[in-house]
N, C-alpha and C positions, 0 to 999 in steps of 0.2 A: 467206605460206603457199604452199608448193609443191605440185606436183601429188601427190606421194607422201606428203605430210604428212596427218595425221588430227587432227581437233578432240577426238577421244575417246582417252583414254590406257588404256581398259580393252580386254582382248582381246575378239574377236568371239565370239558364242555360236553354237552349231550350231542347225539347225532344230529339233532334237528337244527343245529347252528345257534341255538340260545343257550347261555351259560346255565349251568346247574343252579337250582334254587339257592338263594342265599339263606344261610342259617341266621337266626336271631341270636341275641345274647343268651337267651335261655336254651338254645339248641334246636328249637322248632324251626321249621322253615317258613319264610316270609311268603304269603300268598301273592299271586299276581295282582296288580292294582286293577281297578275297575276299568280304567281306560286300556290297559294292555289285554284284558280279557275281551273288551268290545272289539279291539283290532283283530284278536284271534278269531272271534265268532264271525266276524265279516269275512276273513280269509277262508274259513270253513265253508260259509255259505256260497262263496264264489267257486270253491272247488266242488261242492255238491251240485251247484248249478251246471258245471261244465260236465260232470259225470252224468247227470240226468239228460243232458242235451246229447250226450254221445252213447246213451243206453248202457252205461256201466253201472252195475249195482255194487259189485265187490271189487273195490280197487286193490285189494290185497291179493285176491286170487287172479284177477286180470291185470296184474301189475304192468306188464308191457303195453297193453292197450291204454291203460290209464296214463302211463308216463308219456306215451306218444301223443295223446289227444289232450291231456290235461296237465302236462309237466309243469308248465308255468304256474298254474294255479296251486298245484300241489308243492312246488318250491316255496311259494308265498306262505302257504299253510305251515310248512316246516320251519320257515324263518320267524313266523309271528307266534307260533304256539310251542309249548313244551312238548317234547317228544312223546311222552306218555299220553298227552291229550290227543295227539294226532292219531295214535293207535286206537284210543277209545272212540274218537269220532268215526273213524272207519269201521270198527266193529259194530258200533251202535247203529250205523246207517244200515247195515246188513240185517241186524236184528229187527229193526223197525220195519224194513221191507218184508221180511218173513212173517212178522206178526200181522201186518196188514193183509198179505196174501192168505193166511190162515183164517183170519176174521172173514174175508170175502168168500172163501171156500165154504166155511161153516154157514154163513148166511144163505148161500145158494142151495145148501143142503137143507135148509129150514130150521136151523138152530135159532134159538131165541135167548136173549139175555135173562139171566136169573135175577 
């Protein structure tokens, strides 16, 4: 057995509990189906509702609070979505919040749209 060989013939799984994307015959990865994306988005929406209800903006920085109050919803999100999507959704939520806060601040200061 060499350094690069593996005793397992199955592909590695991602941390989120979903198997890694399946490569197509030409080597490109097969995108999630419309149905699996819809299930993922629904899980994301339930997780974000829980965060909103509990006053949590950044579930990455406030990980303990998020896990304590929305652990079940986050577990569902991790089961239903690819790991990179989970990270993206969490980061985008914070970015959208910051963008909204900045726009509100500028409007209070009298800024206008060009």
